[in-house]
C-alpha positions as CSV (number, residue, x, y, z in Angstrom):
1,X,-108.8,-89.2,313.9
2,X,-108.6,-85.4,314.3
3,X,-108.7,-82.9,311.4
4,X,-105.0,-81.8,311.9
5,X,-103.9,-85.5,311.7
6,X,-106.0,-86.1,308.5
7,X,-104.4,-83.0,306.8
8,X,-100.8,-83.8,307.8
9,X,-101.2,-87.4,306.6
10,X,-101.9,-86.0,303.1
11,X,-98.6,-84.1,303.2
12,X,-96.7,-87.1,304.6
13,X,-98.0,-89.4,301.9
14,X,-96.9,-87.0,299.2
15,X,-93.5,-86.4,301.0
16,X,-94.1,-82.6,301.1
17,X,-92.6,-80.9,304.1
18,X,-94.8,-78.4,306.0
19,X,-92.6,-75.3,306.6
20,X,-95.1,-73.6,308.9
21,X,-98.5,-74.4,310.3
22,X,-100.7,-72.0,312.2
23,X,-104.3,-72.8,313.4
24,X,-106.5,-70.0,314.8
25,X,-110.1,-69.1,315.3
26,X,-111.6,-66.8,312.8
27,X,-114.2,-64.0,312.7
28,X,-116.8,-66.7,312.5
29,X,-117.7,-68.8,315.6
30,X,-116.9,-72.5,315.0
31,X,-114.7,-71.9,312.0
32,X,-110.9,-72.3,312.3
33,X,-108.3,-71.3,309.8
34,X,-105.3,-73.4,309.0
35,X,-102.4,-71.5,307.4
36,X,-100.0,-74.1,306.0
37,X,-96.8,-73.0,304.3
38,X,-94.9,-75.3,301.9
39,X,-92.1,-74.7,299.5
40,X,-92.8,-76.7,296.4
41,X,-91.9,-76.0,292.7
42,X,-94.4,-78.3,291.0
43,X,-97.7,-76.4,290.7
44,X,-99.7,-79.5,289.6
45,X,-98.7,-81.4,292.7
46,X,-99.8,-78.5,294.9
47,X,-103.1,-78.3,293.1
48,X,-103.7,-82.1,293.7
49,X,-102.9,-81.6,297.3
50,X,-105.4,-78.8,297.6
51,X,-108.1,-81.0,295.9
52,X,-107.3,-83.8,298.2
53,X,-107.7,-81.6,301.3
54,X,-111.0,-80.3,300.0
55,X,-112.4,-83.9,300.1
56,X,-112.0,-84.1,303.9
57,X,-115.5,-83.8,305.4
58,X,-114.7,-81.3,308.1
59,X,-113.0,-78.9,305.7
60,X,-115.2,-76.1,304.5
61,X,-112.9,-74.4,302.0
62,X,-109.3,-74.7,300.8
63,X,-107.3,-72.0,298.9
64,X,-103.8,-72.2,297.4
65,X,-101.9,-68.9,297.3
66,X,-98.5,-67.7,296.1
67,X,-96.7,-65.2,298.3
68,X,-97.6,-62.3,296.1
69,X,-101.3,-63.1,296.5
70,X,-101.4,-62.7,300.3
71,X,-100.5,-60.3,303.1
72,X,-98.5,-62.3,305.7
73,X,-96.4,-62.0,308.8
74,X,-94.8,-64.1,311.5
75,X,-93.9,-63.2,315.1
76,X,-90.6,-64.0,316.9
77,X,-89.4,-63.6,320.4
78,X,-85.7,-63.3,321.3
79,X,-84.5,-63.6,324.9
80,X,-81.2,-61.7,324.9
81,X,-78.6,-61.8,327.6
82,X,-77.9,-58.4,329.2
83,X,-75.0,-58.9,331.7
84,X,-73.7,-55.9,333.5
85,X,-70.3,-56.1,331.6
86,X,-71.9,-57.0,328.3
87,X,-72.5,-55.1,325.1
88,X,-75.1,-52.4,325.4
89,X,-78.3,-53.0,323.5
90,X,-79.3,-50.1,321.2
91,X,-83.0,-50.0,321.9
92,X,-83.6,-47.0,319.6
93,X,-81.9,-48.8,316.7
94,X,-84.0,-51.9,317.5
95,X,-87.2,-49.9,317.4
96,X,-86.6,-47.5,314.5
97,X,-84.5,-49.6,312.2
98,X,-85.6,-53.1,312.9
99,X,-89.2,-52.4,314.0
100,X,-88.8,-54.6,317.0
101,X,-89.8,-54.0,320.6
102,X,-88.6,-54.9,324.1
103,X,-91.6,-56.5,325.7
104,X,-89.9,-57.7,329.0
105,X,-87.0,-56.4,331.0
106,X,-85.4,-58.8,333.4
107,X,-82.3,-58.4,335.5
108,X,-80.0,-60.4,333.2
109,X,-82.0,-60.5,330.0
110,X,-84.6,-58.8,327.8
111,X,-87.2,-60.3,325.6
112,X,-87.6,-58.6,322.2
113,X,-90.6,-59.1,319.9
114,X,-90.3,-58.8,316.1
115,X,-93.0,-59.2,313.5
116,X,-92.3,-59.5,309.8
117,X,-91.5,-61.9,307.0
118,X,-89.3,-64.9,307.5
119,X,-86.4,-63.0,306.0
120,X,-86.9,-60.0,308.4
121,X,-87.1,-62.3,311.4
122,X,-83.8,-63.9,310.5
123,X,-82.1,-60.6,309.5
124,X,-82.9,-59.4,313.0
125,X,-81.6,-62.7,314.4
126,X,-78.2,-62.0,312.7
127,X,-78.2,-58.5,314.0
128,X,-79.0,-59.4,317.6
129,X,-76.9,-62.6,317.8
130,X,-73.7,-60.9,319.1
131,X,-75.6,-59.9,322.2
132,X,-76.1,-63.5,323.2
133,X,-79.4,-65.2,322.3
134,X,-80.6,-67.3,325.2
135,X,-83.8,-68.4,323.5
136,X,-85.4,-67.8,320.1
137,X,-88.9,-68.9,319.0
138,X,-91.0,-67.9,316.0
139,X,-94.6,-68.5,315.1
140,X,-96.0,-69.9,311.9
141,X,-97.2,-67.6,309.3
142,X,-100.5,-65.8,309.5
143,X,-102.0,-64.6,306.3
144,X,-105.0,-63.2,304.5
145,X,-105.7,-63.1,300.8
146,X,-105.3,-59.9,298.8
147,X,-109.0,-60.0,297.8
148,X,-111.8,-57.6,298.9
149,X,-113.8,-60.6,300.1
150,X,-113.5,-62.2,303.6
151,X,-113.6,-65.8,304.5
152,X,-117.4,-65.9,304.9
153,X,-117.9,-65.1,301.2
154,X,-116.1,-68.3,300.2
155,X,-117.8,-70.7,302.6
156,X,-120.5,-73.0,301.2
157,X,-124.0,-71.6,301.9
158,X,-125.0,-74.4,304.3
159,X,-122.0,-73.5,306.5
160,X,-122.8,-69.8,306.5
161,X,-126.5,-70.5,307.5
162,X,-125.5,-73.0,310.1
163,X,-123.2,-70.5,311.8
164,X,-126.0,-68.0,312.3
165,X,-128.1,-70.5,314.2
166,X,-125.5,-71.4,316.9
């Protein structure tokens, strides 16, 4: 059974919905970071969840953060219709006010990229919706803790040593 499956089973058993899940490589070869976002109001249940995930053999470290303890963002892509007789897209407003960028120009559509919080992503969605959204996709959250240490400082010593000998 894969690591992702083992982790998601823990959430399923506790009937806790995963709002966002992002898995990526890190600055350390062989170490991946899972960023899992949940919305839950019972701190003791979340702490139990963290302890249970720590027990999985392949897991090197687990941290539970509140939003104010991290720096985070998401990315979204919006494919917007641009018919000849349609409403003109105000690219300057999109760039300056919404901090979004046209990343592809097609004949009948554009693709706009927006990074930010979930609220900023959906505020822009509401703004751009009258233009005709053909497709919309958003990533999961990526985050780092607001601590001066990096991931490596939190890893068990045997993991840190093992990494250097690859």
